[in-house]
C-alpha positions in Angstrom: 89.9 86.4 -53.2 89.8 83.4 -50.8 91.3 84.3 -47.4 95.0 84.4 -47.6 96.7 81.4 -45.9 99.3 82.2 -43.3 103.0 81.7 -43.8 104.2 78.1 -43.1 105.0 78.2 -39.3 108.3 76.4 -39.7 109.3 78.9 -42.4 108.3 81.8 -40.2 110.3 80.5 -37.3 113.5 79.5 -39.0 113.4 81.8 -42.1 114.9 78.9 -44.1 113.4 76.6 -46.7 115.6 73.8 -47.9 115.1 72.8 -51.5 115.4 69.1 -52.3 116.0 68.7 -56.0 117.6 65.5 -57.3 117.6 63.2 -60.3 115.5 60.7 -58.2 114.1 60.6 -54.8 115.9 57.7 -53.3 118.3 59.8 -51.2 115.8 62.4 -50.1 114.5 60.7 -46.9 118.0 60.5 -45.5 118.7 64.1 -46.6 115.5 65.2 -44.9 116.5 63.5 -41.7 119.9 65.2 -41.7 118.4 68.6 -42.4 115.9 68.2 -39.6 118.7 67.1 -37.2 120.4 70.4 -38.0 117.2 72.4 -37.3 115.9 73.0 -40.8 112.2 72.2 -40.6 110.8 73.5 -43.8 111.5 71.2 -46.8 110.6 71.6 -50.4 110.7 68.5 -52.6 110.6 69.6 -56.2 108.4 67.8 -58.8 111.3 67.7 -61.2 112.6 64.9 -59.0 111.5 61.4 -60.1 109.3 59.9 -57.4 108.8 63.3 -55.7 105.3 62.8 -54.4 106.0 59.4 -52.9 109.0 60.8 -51.2 107.0 63.8 -49.9 104.4 61.5 -48.3 107.1 59.2 -46.8 109.2 62.1 -45.4 106.1 63.8 -43.9 105.0 60.5 -42.3 108.5 59.8 -40.9 109.3 63.3 -39.6 105.9 64.2 -38.2 104.3 67.6 -37.6 107.5 69.4 -36.5 108.7 69.4 -40.1 106.7 71.0 -42.9 107.1 69.2 -46.2 105.9 70.9 -49.4 106.1 70.5 -53.2 108.2 72.7 -55.4 108.3 73.5 -59.1 104.5 73.3 -59.3 103.5 74.9 -62.6 100.0 73.6 -63.4 96.8 73.3 -61.6 96.9 69.5 -62.1 100.3 69.3 -60.4 99.0 71.4 -57.6 96.0 69.1 -57.0 98.3 66.0 -57.2 100.7 67.5 -54.7 98.0 68.5 -52.3 96.5 65.0 -52.5 99.9 63.6 -51.6 99.9 65.7 -48.4 102.0 68.7 -49.5 101.8 71.3 -46.7 102.7 74.1 -49.0 103.4 74.7 -52.8 106.2 76.5 -54.4 106.3 77.6 -58.0 108.9 79.3 -60.3 106.2 81.4 -62.0 102.9 83.2 -61.2 100.1 80.8 -62.1 96.8 81.8 -60.6 95.4 78.3 -60.9 98.2 76.9 -58.8 97.9 79.7 -56.2 94.1 79.3 -55.9 94.2 75.5 -55.7 96.3 76.0 -52.6 94.6 79.0 -51.1 91.1 77.4 -51.5 92.3 74.6 -49.2 94.0 76.9 -46.7 97.5 75.8 -47.9 100.2 78.5 -48.4 101.7 78.9 -51.9 104.9 80.7 -52.8 104.9 81.6 -56.5 108.0 82.8 -58.2 108.2 86.4 -59.4 110.9 88.9 -60.4 109.3 92.2 -61.4 107.1 94.5 -59.4 104.1 93.6 -61.6 104.6 89.9 -61.1 105.1 90.3 -57.4 101.9 92.3 -57.1 100.0 89.8 -59.2 101.2 86.9 -57.1 100.2 88.6 -53.9 96.8 89.7 -55.3 96.0 86.1 -56.3 96.5 84.9 -52.7 100.1 83.9 -52.2 101.2 83.5 -48.6 104.5 85.2 -49.6 106.2 85.7 -53.0 109.3 83.8 -54.0 111.8 86.3 -55.5 113.2 84.1 -58.3 115.9 83.9 -59.5 117.1 86.1 -56.7 120.8 85.9 -57.7 120.1 87.6 -61.0 119.7 91.0 -59.2 121.1 90.1 -55.8 120.1 91.7 -52.5 119.9 95.1 -54.1 117.1 94.0 -56.4 115.1 92.7 -53.4 115.7 95.9 -51.5 114.4 98.0 -54.5 111.3 95.8 -54.7 110.6 96.2 -51.0 110.7 100.0 -51.2 107.4 100.4 -53.1 105.9 97.0 -52.0 106.9 96.9 -48.3 103.8 94.9 -47.2 104.5 91.9 -49.5 106.8 89.3 -47.9 109.5 88.0 -50.2 111.4 84.7 -50.0 114.8 84.9 -51.8 115.4 81.8 -53.9 117.8 81.0 -56.8 121.5 81.6 -56.5 121.4 82.1 -52.8 124.1 80.3 -50.9 124.8 79.8 -47.2 127.2 82.8 -47.2 124.7 85.0 -49.0 121.6 84.3 -46.8 122.3 87.0 -44.3 122.7 89.6 -47.1 119.2 88.8 -48.4 117.6 88.9 -45.0 119.3 92.2 -44.2 117.9 93.5 -47.5 114.4 92.7 -46.3 113.6 89.1 -47.3 111.4 87.3 -44.8 113.2 84.0 -45.6 115.6 82.3 -48.0 115.4 79.1 -50.0 118.6 77.2 -50.6 119.2 74.0 -52.5 122.4 72.7 -54.0 124.7 74.9 -51.9 123.2 73.3 -48.9 122.9 69.7 -50.1 126.3 69.6 -51.9 125.5 66.2 -53.5 124.3 64.5 -50.3 121.1 63.5 -52.1 123.2 61.6 -54.7 125.5 59.9 -52.3 124.0 59.9 -48.8 126.9 58.4 -46.9 127.1 58.9 -43.2 129.9 61.4 -43.7 127.9 63.4 -46.3 124.9 63.5 -44.1 126.8 64.6 -41.0 128.3 67.4 -43.1 124.9 68.4 -44.3 123.6 68.6 -40.7 126.6 70.8 -39.8 125.9 73.1 -42.8 122.2 73.3 -41.7 123.3 74.5 -38.2 125.8 77.0 -39.7 123.0 78.4 -41.9 120.6 78.7 -39.0 123.3 80.3 -36.8 123.8 83.0 -39.5 120.0 83.6 -39.8 119.7 83.9 -36.0 122.5 86.4 -35.9 120.7 88.5 -38.5 117.5 88.5 -36.4 119.5 89.6 -33.3 121.1 92.5 -35.3 117.6 93.5 -36.5 116.2 93.4 -33.0 119.1 95.4 -31.6 118.7 98.2 -34.2 114.9 98.3 -34.0 
């Protein structure tokens, strides 16, 4: 196996990945700015969004190195190569596809493939994932994540799918290294990026990060 890429630094620091999925990418630059203003510095732009790769390149250029911008819903090797050519700093997938994982790992780029069973989690990790995306996390909730962590304690899991702002702390307490949140965070700001909607998005981002930081402090106090 190629040397495993490290976790995206912004994801490691904040423990939050914002998922930007929309019908088209026109509102995503404004949403990305609002999220960054709130402190969320790891942004996934999904390939199911029309114009995703152009938006990824534009957002990355505008926000600079402090914000990591990656491609999501990458399910083929061709998509992986296209996303990496567009400047994706990480790849996220809903499934375990070794071609996707290795395309990223061979270039030193972290990949977060989606898995739900112990076998899938182990296969994703063995293929070179930087961490494994537990997806859809909401199907089994924090208890499922906790049960996976028991026999696989050395594999970092990012809880994604059905995770809201109010549930983030529960997943982190259960052992997730991070959470990924989409529509509960955006709440339509991508479709109607008015100043009011964007200000509210920035406020939600800060609320989410406050909850995550509180979880870290509790963990440190009990360690």
